[in-house]
Every structure is written in C-alpha cells, then in structure tokens.
N, CA, C and O of each residue as an XYZ file, in Angstrom:
412
protein
N       0.861     -1.169      0.035
C      -0.183     -0.049      0.236
C       0.894      1.143      0.057
O       1.896      1.070      0.769
N       0.784      2.161     -0.772
C       1.355      3.508     -0.900
C       0.950      4.463      0.215
O      -0.262      4.441      0.432
N       1.640      5.277      0.959
C       1.240      5.814      1.898
C       1.694      7.425      1.475
O       2.875      7.249      1.174
N       1.485      8.552      1.328
C       1.860      9.665      1.265
C       3.024     10.112      1.866
O       3.357      9.677      2.968
N       3.706     10.962      1.240
C       4.929     11.419      2.144
C       4.805     11.937      3.644
O       5.383     11.687      4.701
N       3.653     12.876      3.184
C       3.489     13.798      4.714
C       2.869     12.832      5.753
O       2.966     13.177      6.931
N       2.112     11.416      5.407
C       1.761     10.990      6.433
C       2.840     10.076      7.071
O       3.081      9.944      8.271
N       3.512      9.397      5.879
C       5.017      8.949      6.505
C       5.871      9.356      7.511
O       6.310      8.769      8.500
N       6.056     10.703      6.983
C       6.738     11.705      7.911
C       5.907     12.119      9.358
O       6.608     12.439     10.318
N       4.898     12.114      9.463
C       4.102     12.495     10.330
C       3.956     11.124     11.404
O       3.545     11.198     12.562
N       4.327     10.081     10.818
C       4.248      8.971     12.049
C       5.871      8.131     12.119
O       6.155      7.002     12.520
N       6.724      9.225     11.549
C       8.104      8.852     11.463
C       8.436      7.375     10.630
O       9.152      6.540     11.181
N       8.022      7.193      9.650
C       8.269      6.056      9.061
C       8.683      6.177      7.541
O       8.187      7.057      6.837
N       9.549      5.326      7.083
C      10.020      5.367      6.187
C       9.688      4.599      4.830
O       8.864      3.701      5.006
N      10.075      4.722      3.692
C       9.724      3.852      2.773
C      10.007      2.265      2.896
O      11.178      1.915      2.749
N       9.219      1.466      3.102
C       9.651      0.000      3.362
C       9.448     -0.246      4.335
O       9.106     -1.421      4.462
N       9.502      0.671      5.778
C       9.026      0.167      6.794
C       7.609     -0.456      7.265
O       6.564     -0.139      6.695
N       7.643     -1.197      8.146
C       6.209     -1.866      8.488
C       5.478     -0.855      9.431
O       5.873     -0.371     10.492
N       4.247     -0.659      8.722
C       3.500      0.405     10.017
C       2.108     -0.238      9.777
O       1.721     -0.872      8.795
N       1.345      0.138     11.110
C      -0.165     -0.278     11.514
C      -1.138      0.573     10.884
O      -0.822      1.759     10.983
N      -2.278      0.355     10.235
C      -3.164      1.141      9.552
C      -4.543      0.489      9.780
O      -4.840     -0.631      9.363
N      -5.335      1.281     10.466
C      -6.989      1.353     10.846
C      -7.685      2.096      9.912
O      -7.604      3.295      9.649
N      -8.269      1.365      9.520
C      -9.368      1.782      8.387
C     -10.725      1.787      9.299
O     -11.095      1.035     10.201
N     -11.318      2.944      8.694
C     -12.814      2.760      9.460
C     -13.945      3.516      8.420
O     -13.912      4.658      7.964
N     -14.639      2.773      8.286
C     -16.138      3.339      7.251
C     -16.822      4.914      7.906
O     -17.319      5.183      9.000
N     -16.629      5.551      6.955
C     -16.961      6.902      7.070
C     -18.521      7.268      6.711
O     -18.793      7.683      5.584
N     -19.173      7.159      7.356
C     -21.058      7.187      7.121
C     -21.468      8.268      6.840
O     -22.644      8.326      6.482
N     -20.655      9.545      6.894
C     -20.690     10.786      6.745
C     -21.402     10.994      5.408
O     -21.117     10.346      4.401
N     -22.485     12.078      5.467
C     -23.185     12.218      4.363
C     -22.402     13.148      3.318
O     -21.841     14.131      3.802
N     -22.335     13.006      2.373
C     -21.644     13.971      1.022
C     -22.652     14.644      0.468
O     -22.386     15.500     -0.376
N     -23.788     14.423      0.781
C     -24.800     15.496     -0.151
C     -24.761     17.020      0.163
O     -24.688     17.619      1.237
N     -24.819     17.373     -0.895
C     -24.657     18.866     -1.061
C     -25.964     19.776     -0.886
O     -26.791     19.429     -1.729
N     -26.371     20.677     -0.194
C     -27.484     21.349     -0.132
C     -27.866     21.825     -1.474
O     -27.034     22.194     -2.303
N     -29.096     21.810     -1.666
C     -29.596     22.499     -3.291
C     -29.767     23.765     -2.838
O     -30.419     24.084     -1.844
N     -28.940     24.778     -3.872
C     -28.868     26.234     -3.899
C     -30.564     26.464     -4.173
O     -31.321     25.933     -4.986
N     -30.826     27.659     -2.951
C     -32.004     28.230     -3.525
C     -32.630     28.356     -4.732
O     -33.843     28.159     -4.808
N     -31.989     28.653     -5.674
C     -32.239     29.216     -7.282
C     -32.284     28.077     -7.793
O     -33.102     27.954     -8.705
N     -31.458     26.860     -7.418
C     -31.833     25.283     -8.564
C     -33.181     24.909     -7.466
O     -34.145     24.602     -8.167
N     -33.447     24.860     -6.334
C     -34.602     24.505     -6.115
C     -35.865     25.126     -6.595
O     -36.861     24.479     -6.919
N     -35.732     26.783     -6.626
C     -37.080     27.123     -7.019
C     -37.301     26.695     -8.751
O     -38.420     26.474     -9.213
N     -36.181     26.637     -9.477
C     -36.282     26.398    -10.539
C     -37.064     25.002    -10.869
O     -37.834     24.821    -11.812
N     -36.639     23.950     -9.752
C     -37.227     22.625     -9.957
C     -38.491     22.365     -9.187
O     -38.968     21.233     -9.104
N     -38.980     23.333     -8.674
C     -40.189     23.375     -8.147
C     -41.613     23.777     -9.102
O     -42.814     23.570     -8.930
N     -40.878     24.400    -10.097
C     -41.711     24.936    -11.374
C     -41.704     23.622    -12.612
O     -42.739     23.291    -13.189
N     -40.698     23.138    -12.813
C     -40.671     22.015    -13.500
C     -40.626     20.325    -12.851
O     -39.669     19.706    -12.387
N     -41.627     20.033    -12.981
C     -41.775     18.719    -12.428
C     -40.840     17.534    -13.174
O     -40.125     16.774    -12.522
N     -40.919     17.505    -14.186
C     -39.899     16.756    -15.039
C     -38.481     16.882    -14.716
O     -37.765     15.882    -14.650
N     -38.086     17.942    -14.532
C     -36.681     18.212    -14.278
C     -36.543     17.880    -12.814
O     -35.523     17.412    -12.308
N     -37.572     18.141    -12.232
C     -37.412     17.777    -10.455
C     -36.975     16.022    -10.408
O     -36.086     15.437     -9.790
N     -38.117     15.495    -11.425
C     -38.277     14.314    -11.249
C     -36.791     13.579    -11.542
O     -36.305     12.789    -10.734
N     -36.159     13.933    -12.764
C     -34.903     13.691    -13.215
C     -33.948     13.812    -11.960
O     -33.234     12.935    -11.473
N     -34.108     15.041    -11.588
C     -32.960     15.280    -10.533
C     -33.296     14.289     -9.256
O     -32.330     14.041     -8.534
N     -34.206     13.863     -9.001
C     -34.581     12.746     -7.923
C     -33.565     11.455     -8.089
O     -32.691     10.948     -7.385
N     -34.188     11.161     -9.507
C     -33.776      9.988     -9.512
C     -31.971      9.775     -9.672
O     -31.284      8.797     -9.376
N     -31.563     11.140    -10.270
C     -30.090     10.741    -10.191
C     -29.256      9.950     -8.847
O     -29.563      9.898     -7.656
N     -28.194      9.431     -9.526
C     -27.485      8.924     -8.081
C     -26.644     10.075     -7.539
O     -26.391     11.067     -8.222
N     -26.215      9.904     -6.270
C     -25.770     10.914     -5.540
C     -24.865     11.434     -5.700
O     -24.664     12.559     -5.243
N     -23.756     10.569     -6.628
C     -22.581     11.257     -7.110
C     -22.688     12.209     -8.228
O     -21.918     13.169     -8.231
N     -23.548     12.068     -9.184
C     -24.125     12.711    -10.151
C     -24.768     13.730     -9.929
O     -24.753     14.601    -10.798
N     -25.428     13.914     -8.868
C     -25.988     14.881     -8.474
C     -25.234     15.700     -7.800
O     -25.400     16.902     -8.008
N     -24.230     15.274     -6.839
C     -23.022     16.184     -6.249
C     -22.493     16.687     -7.199
O     -22.248     17.886     -7.063
N     -22.090     16.030     -8.543
C     -21.353     16.867     -9.395
C     -21.764     17.938    -10.245
O     -21.037     18.773    -10.783
N     -23.133     17.816    -10.315
C     -24.041     18.622    -10.875
C     -24.154     19.789     -9.966
O     -24.156     20.884    -10.528
N     -24.259     19.772     -8.512
C     -24.307     20.871     -7.995
C     -22.803     21.998     -7.579
O     -22.745     23.215     -7.401
N     -21.727     20.902     -7.544
C     -20.558     21.448     -7.518
C     -20.397     22.416     -8.540
O     -20.057     23.551     -8.206
N     -20.635     22.079    -10.025
C     -20.463     22.838    -11.282
C     -21.088     23.923    -10.779
O     -20.477     24.938    -10.446
N     -22.440     23.772    -10.684
C     -23.159     25.044    -10.613
C     -23.015     25.815     -9.600
O     -23.305     27.008     -9.694
N     -22.597     25.337     -8.581
C     -21.602     26.496     -7.464
C     -20.318     27.123     -7.557
O     -19.909     28.022     -6.823
N     -19.553     26.448     -8.756
C     -18.663     27.006     -8.888
C     -18.483     28.233     -9.717
O     -17.462     28.777    -10.137
N     -19.639     28.499     -9.828
C     -19.664     30.065    -10.992
C     -19.576     31.095     -9.913
O     -20.108     31.006     -8.807
N     -18.786     32.164    -10.391
C     -18.616     33.291     -9.377
C     -19.547     34.615     -9.740
O     -19.750     35.531     -8.943
N     -20.027     34.557    -10.965
C     -20.994     35.607    -11.289
C     -22.461     35.254    -11.199
O     -22.842     34.085    -11.250
N     -23.188     36.172    -11.080
C     -24.705     36.163    -10.995
C     -24.899     35.514    -12.680
O     -25.585     34.545    -13.006
N     -24.324     36.117    -13.290
C     -24.577     35.852    -14.925
C     -24.265     34.768    -15.246
O     -25.120     34.220    -15.941
N     -22.959     33.902    -14.945
C     -22.725     32.711    -15.177
C     -23.507     31.996    -14.580
O     -24.124     31.292    -15.380
N     -23.899     31.760    -13.152
C     -25.015     31.197    -12.527
C     -26.216     30.853    -13.005
O     -26.682     29.720    -12.890
N     -26.861     31.931    -13.640
C     -28.163     32.309    -14.660
C     -27.757     31.045    -15.688
O     -28.448     30.026    -15.692
N     -26.770     31.163    -16.421
C     -26.401     30.418    -17.563
C     -26.299     28.773    -17.014
O     -26.730     27.828    -17.675
N     -25.914     28.699    -16.229
C     -25.586     27.199    -15.567
C     -26.899     26.863    -15.083
O     -27.356     25.741    -15.300
N     -27.547     27.735    -14.445
C     -29.119     27.045    -14.355
C     -29.837     26.566    -15.560
O     -30.318     25.438    -15.672
N     -29.873     27.510    -16.459
C     -30.565     27.085    -17.946
C     -29.747     25.914    -18.551
O     -30.241     25.299    -19.496
N     -28.481     25.551    -18.050
C     -28.143     24.315    -18.671
C     -28.232     23.260    -18.060
O     -28.348     22.181    -18.641
N     -28.188     23.402    -16.649
C     -28.531     22.435    -15.526
C     -30.242     22.191    -15.718
O     -30.650     21.192    -15.126
N     -30.872     22.671    -16.175
C     -32.493     22.378    -16.556
C     -32.342     21.706    -17.518
O     -32.763     20.550    -17.482
N     -31.770     22.146    -18.555
C     -31.836     21.194    -20.083
C     -31.179     19.985    -19.778
O     -31.644     19.070    -20.458
N     -30.137     19.571    -18.899
C     -29.791     18.215    -18.779
C     -30.651     17.527    -18.126
O     -30.946     16.367    -18.416
N     -31.149     18.195    -17.154
C     -32.190     17.271    -16.335
C     -33.164     17.065    -17.483
O     -33.466     15.894    -17.712
N     -33.654     17.920    -18.170
C     -35.123     17.932    -19.394
C     -34.632     16.457    -20.417
O     -35.371     15.563    -20.830
N     -33.171     16.619    -20.608
C     -32.733     15.592    -21.521
C     -32.822     14.057    -20.915
O     -33.343     13.110    -21.504
N     -32.262     14.019    -19.742
C     -32.428     12.982    -18.940
C     -33.790     12.310    -18.739
O     -33.945     11.097    -18.597
N     -34.842     13.314    -18.742
C     -36.065     13.092    -18.371
C     -36.761     12.193    -19.776
O     -37.459     11.179    -19.783
N     -36.358     12.846    -20.648
C     -36.728     12.217    -22.261
C     -36.123     10.978    -22.501
O     -36.724     10.014    -22.973
N     -34.776     10.992    -22.140
C     -34.241      9.767    -22.164
C     -34.152      8.620    -21.611
O     -33.638      7.600    -22.069
N     -34.852      8.850    -20.229
C     -35.368      7.791    -18.994
C     -34.105      7.777    -18.449
O     -33.778      6.681    -17.994
N     -33.316      8.641    -18.359
C     -31.734      8.583    -17.732
C     -30.713      7.706    -18.348
O     -29.789      7.189    -17.720
N     -30.946      7.563    -19.688
C     -29.601      7.003    -20.470
C     -29.077      8.266    -21.177
O     -29.773      9.213    -21.546
N     -27.824      8.144    -21.304
C     -27.107      9.082    -21.880
C     -27.217      9.000    -23.627
O     -27.341      7.942    -24.244
N     -27.164      9.956    -24.065
C     -27.551     10.117    -25.398
C     -26.614      9.284    -26.021
O     -25.516      9.268    -25.463
N     -26.740      8.558    -27.063
C     -26.087      7.569    -27.972
C     -26.177      6.491    -27.489
O     -25.979      5.651    -28.367
N     -26.445      5.889    -26.200
C     -26.258      4.923    -25.437
C     -27.336      3.786    -26.369
O     -28.102      4.363    -27.141
N     -27.407      2.585    -26.340
C     -28.373      1.738    -26.961
C     -28.562      0.514    -25.986
O     -27.537      0.008    -25.528
N     -29.737      0.019    -25.646
C     -30.040     -1.240    -25.008
C     -29.508     -2.616    -25.844
O     -29.589     -2.784    -27.061
N     -29.018     -3.424    -24.982
C     -28.456     -4.716    -25.767
C     -29.332     -5.846    -25.671
O     -29.035     -6.906    -26.221
C-alpha cells in the first residue's frame, strides 16, 4: 500500500517500514444542499425535478458542484439554464445518456 510522504513523515516511518493502518467506514453524508435558485427552478418544472431526484448521489453532487463553482450571477444563471436542459434531456431519454443503446 502506498502512503503519502506527509503521512509517513507524521508517523516517523520511511519507505519499506512496516506500519499499522486502521481503516474505518465513514458514514458521513456527502450530499450537498440544493441552492435556493436551483430548488425554485425545480419546483416549477416537475419533469426536471423528477430527473434530478432519480440521479445517483454522485451525479447529483457533481452537477451541484459545477453549478456552485460559478462566481458571477450571470454565469450562475447560464448554468442554471444548462442544468435544467440536462435534466430535461435525462427525463426524455429515461436516464440514459444520449447515443447509448440497450443490448
């Protein structure tokens, strides 16, 4: 197992030394709060809201992080519109990505 240099130095271990590692399950939620603007937009668009609720937690988190990384109000507005387009595309395609086919 590879251990980052900073962690090795913190426990005074060198490459090749035997160390004891304890792993714990982290059950802390990774869910992000839905921004007010997104929540308002989803309330008025039931298909988009349903598609958003059907998304997996990782996909939803990635989408919200992308939206939240916008620094200006103008960019947030553009991203909100694009976010809604993405959700409506997912609703129309039944959650499949465009170009995918069932086997």
